[in-house]
C-alpha positions in Angstrom: 38.9 115.7 -35.5 35.3 115.0 -36.7 34.8 112.2 -39.2 33.7 113.3 -42.6 30.3 111.4 -42.4 29.5 113.3 -39.3 30.7 116.8 -40.3 27.8 117.4 -42.8 25.2 116.5 -40.2 26.0 119.6 -38.2 26.5 122.1 -41.0 24.1 124.3 -42.8 24.8 122.3 -46.0 23.9 119.1 -44.2 20.6 120.4 -43.0 19.6 122.1 -46.3 20.4 119.0 -48.4 18.6 116.4 -46.2 15.5 114.8 -47.6 12.2 115.6 -45.8 9.1 113.5 -45.1 7.4 115.3 -48.0 10.2 114.2 -50.4 9.5 110.5 -49.8 5.9 110.3 -48.5 3.1 108.5 -50.4 0.6 111.0 -51.7 -2.1 108.6 -52.8 -2.9 107.5 -49.3 -4.8 104.3 -48.5 -7.2 104.9 -45.6 -9.9 103.3 -43.5 -13.2 105.1 -42.8 -14.3 105.1 -39.2 -17.7 103.6 -40.1 -16.2 100.7 -42.2 -16.5 97.1 -41.1 -13.3 95.6 -39.4 -13.2 92.7 -41.9 -13.1 95.2 -44.8 -10.3 97.2 -43.2 -8.4 94.0 -42.2 -8.5 92.8 -45.8 -7.3 96.2 -47.1 -4.4 96.1 -44.7 -3.4 92.6 -45.9 -4.0 93.4 -49.5 -1.5 96.3 -49.3 0.9 94.5 -47.0 0.6 97.3 -44.4 0.8 97.1 -40.7 -2.0 99.7 -40.3 -4.0 102.5 -41.9 -4.9 106.1 -41.0 -8.6 106.3 -40.1 -10.6 109.2 -41.6 -14.1 110.6 -41.1 -16.5 111.5 -43.9 -14.7 114.8 -44.5 -11.4 112.9 -44.9 -10.0 114.3 -41.7 -7.7 112.0 -39.9 -9.3 110.8 -36.7 -7.0 108.0 -35.7 -5.1 104.9 -36.8 -6.0 101.2 -37.0 -3.2 98.6 -36.8 -3.1 94.8 -37.2 -2.3 94.7 -33.5 -5.6 96.6 -32.8 -7.5 94.1 -34.9 -6.2 91.0 -33.1 -5.9 92.4 -29.5 -9.1 94.3 -28.9 -11.6 91.5 -28.7 -12.4 91.3 -32.4 -13.1 88.1 -34.2 -10.6 88.9 -37.0 -8.3 86.0 -37.8 -5.6 87.1 -40.2 -4.6 83.6 -41.4 -8.2 83.0 -42.5 -8.2 86.3 -44.5 -4.9 85.5 -46.2 -6.4 82.5 -47.9 
C-alpha cells in the first residue's frame, strides 16, 4: 500500500497540480553587470541579503553568476564586515 502523501507524486494529477519555477520566481531580477566594480556588486548583494547575483552583459544576456564566496575567495580586497557598517 502506498501512503497518501506519496500517491499524488506519481499520478497525472500530482504532476499537473505541482507548482513550477515560473509560479514562484522573482520577475524583477536584481543583477550585476560584468563591467561593474566589485565593491558596488558586493554592496548590492548585502543590501538585498542575497548570496549572489546573475551577471549580465550590456544586452542583459546572462553571462555568469557572482557569489559572496567569489568575492572573498578570488583574491579580491572585499571585506564584507566593513561593507555592513
